[in-house]
C-alpha positions in Angstrom: -37.4 -8.8 -41.6 -38.2 -10.0 -38.1 -35.9 -13.1 -38.3 -33.1 -10.7 -39.5 -33.7 -8.3 -36.6 -33.7 -11.2 -34.1 -30.4 -12.4 -35.5 -28.9 -8.9 -35.2 -30.3 -8.5 -31.7 -28.8 -11.8 -30.6 -25.5 -10.8 -32.1 -25.5 -7.5 -30.3 -26.3 -9.3 -27.0 -23.5 -11.7 -27.6 -21.1 -8.9 -28.4 -22.1 -7.1 -25.2 -21.5 -10.2 -23.1 -18.1 -10.6 -24.7 -17.3 -7.0 -24.0 -18.3 -7.5 -20.3 -16.0 -10.5 -20.1 -13.1 -8.5 -21.5 -13.8 -5.7 -19.0 -12.7 -8.1 -16.2 -9.8 -7.3 -13.8 -6.6 -6.8 -15.9 -3.2 -5.1 -15.8 -2.8 -5.9 -12.1 0.6 -5.4 -10.6 2.3 -4.7 -7.3 5.3 -2.4 -7.1 7.5 -1.5 -4.1 9.1 1.8 -3.0 11.0 1.4 0.2 8.4 0.1 2.7 5.4 1.0 0.6 3.5 -1.3 -1.7 1.3 0.0 -4.5 -1.3 -2.1 -6.2 -2.7 -1.0 -9.5 -5.3 -2.7 -11.8 -7.9 -1.9 -14.5 -11.6 -2.8 -13.9 -14.8 -0.9 -14.5 -16.3 -2.5 -11.4 -15.5 -1.9 -7.7 -13.0 -4.3 -6.4 -12.4 -5.8 -2.9 -8.8 -6.2 -1.9 -7.6 -9.0 0.3 -4.2 -10.1 1.6 -3.7 -13.9 1.6 -2.6 -15.1 5.0 -2.0 -18.6 6.5 -5.1 -18.3 8.7 -7.7 -16.6 6.4 -7.8 -13.8 3.8 -7.6 -10.3 5.4 -9.8 -7.6 3.9 -7.7 -4.5 3.2 -10.2 -2.5 1.1 -13.9 -2.8 0.3 -15.2 -1.6 -3.1 -12.1 0.1 -4.3 -12.9 2.0 -7.5 -9.9 4.1 -8.3 -7.7 1.2 -9.7 -5.0 1.8 -7.1 -4.3 0.9 -3.4 -1.3 1.7 -1.2 -0.1 -0.4 1.7 2.4 1.4 3.9 4.8 0.0 6.5 5.2 -3.2 4.4 8.2 -5.2 5.4 9.9 -7.6 3.0 7.7 -10.5 3.9 6.4 -12.1 0.7 2.8 -10.9 0.3 0.0 -12.1 -2.0 -3.1 -10.1 -2.7 -6.4 -11.2 -4.1 -8.6 -8.8 -6.1 -12.3 -9.7 -6.2 -14.7 -8.0 -8.6 -17.9 -7.1 -6.7 -20.1 -7.5 -9.8 -19.0 -10.7 -11.5 -16.9 -12.1 -8.5 -13.9 -12.7 -10.7 -10.8 -13.3 -8.5 -7.2 -12.5 -9.4 -4.1 -13.1 -7.3 -1.2 -10.7 -7.7 2.2 -10.1 -5.9 5.4 -8.3 -6.3 7.2 -9.5 -9.4 10.7 -8.7 -8.0 11.7 -10.3 -4.7 13.2 -7.4 -2.7 16.8 -8.5 -2.0 19.7 -6.3 -0.8 22.2 -7.9 -3.2 20.1 -10.1 -5.5 20.2 -10.0 -9.3 16.8 -9.7 -10.8 15.3 -12.4 -8.6 11.7 -12.5 -9.6 8.5 -14.6 -9.3 7.2 -15.7 -12.7 3.7 -16.3 -11.4 0.7 -14.4 -12.9 1.6 -14.9 -16.6 -1.3 -16.1 -18.8 -1.5 -19.8 -19.5 -3.7 -22.1 -21.6 -7.4 -22.2 -21.0 -7.6 -18.7 -19.5 -5.5 -19.8 -16.5 -2.4 -18.1 -15.1 0.9 -19.5 -13.8 0.5 -19.8 -10.0 2.4 -17.3 -7.9 5.1 -18.5 -5.5 6.1 -21.7 -7.3 8.7 -20.7 -9.9 11.4 -18.0 -9.5 14.0 -16.8 -12.0 17.2 -15.1 -11.0 20.5 -13.8 -12.3 23.8 -14.6 -10.7 23.6 -15.4 -7.0 27.3 -15.3 -5.6 26.7 -11.9 -4.0 23.6 -12.8 -2.0 24.0 -11.5 1.5 23.2 -13.7 4.6 20.0 -11.6 5.0 19.1 -12.4 1.4 19.6 -16.1 1.9 17.5 -16.1 5.0 14.7 -14.4 3.1 14.9 -16.9 0.3 14.6 -19.8 2.8 11.2 -18.5 3.7 10.1 -19.1 0.1 10.3 -22.9 0.5 12.7 -23.4 -2.4 13.5 -27.0 -3.1 15.4 -27.1 -6.4 17.8 -24.9 -8.4 18.1 -25.5 -12.1 21.3 -23.9 -13.4 21.4 -22.6 -17.0 25.0 -21.5 -16.9 27.7 -23.3 -18.9 30.3 -25.3 -17.0 32.9 -22.6 -17.6 30.6 -19.9 -16.2 29.9 -21.9 -13.1 33.6 -22.6 -12.5 34.5 -19.0 -13.0 32.0 -18.0 -10.3 33.5 -20.5 -7.9 36.9 -18.9 -8.4 35.5 -15.4 -8.0 33.9 -16.3 -4.7 37.3 -17.8 -3.5 39.2 -14.7 -4.5 36.6 -12.3 -2.9 37.0 -14.2 0.3 40.8 -14.4 0.3 41.0 -17.9 -1.1 43.5 -19.2 -3.7 42.7 -19.6 -7.4 43.6 -23.3 -7.2 41.4 -26.0 -8.5 42.8 -28.4 -6.0 41.4 -26.3 -3.2 37.8 -26.9 -4.4 35.8 -29.7 -5.8 36.2 -30.6 -9.5 34.6 -28.4 -12.1 30.9 -29.2 -12.7 29.9 -31.6 -15.4 28.3 -30.3 -18.6 24.6 -29.7 -18.3 22.1 -32.0 -20.0 19.8 -30.6 -22.7 16.8 -30.7 -20.3 18.8 -28.8 -17.7 19.8 -26.2 -20.3 16.2 -25.6 -21.2 15.0 -25.2 -17.6 18.1 -23.7 -16.1 18.0 -20.4 -14.2 14.8 -21.2 -12.4 14.1 -21.9 -8.8 11.4 -24.4 -8.1 9.7 -24.6 -4.6 8.7 -28.0 -3.2 5.1 -27.7 -4.5 6.3 -28.5 -8.1 5.3 -27.0 -11.4 1.7 -26.0 -11.4 -0.9 -23.7 -13.0 -3.8 -22.1 -11.2 
């Protein structure tokens, strides 16, 4: 019976260790309401909250246990937060999913999603957006701070040409193809697959 008990004990220990691993930081997200950011997460352990800055991480809260933290007077600067589990030292980066634009259409960061090998898509490298003709000058200025380098367009040639005409009409221009450059060429298959995503100069990466 002793070998059987040893096997059962080992199995229970293994199960406990797996449960502890599952109990790591999860469900982390950042949501904005006006100039207030609210971080929420799930973790059985106390968590240290840092804001990632160019100089060095800035500690915002030590040993947070309630699974929520509020940052007030937060302007629209893109902010990245790092949650650190005080027990197992797991680290998780999280940021606002939606980029707060005055006239943007679902412009969002696709970082943070699970990837192969337990990794996650790195924040701040790939963005997805809807139509962009209505972006205000302030929106465009904010997007320039993201370091965007490439725009992959998923729209058909007809959709892209229609938006060119809409912009002309909204600005008092003529609906005359001779007054603009020729209609765009059809997209390649690769462009069709990747289109609709903004890619900053850092390239496609996982973290």
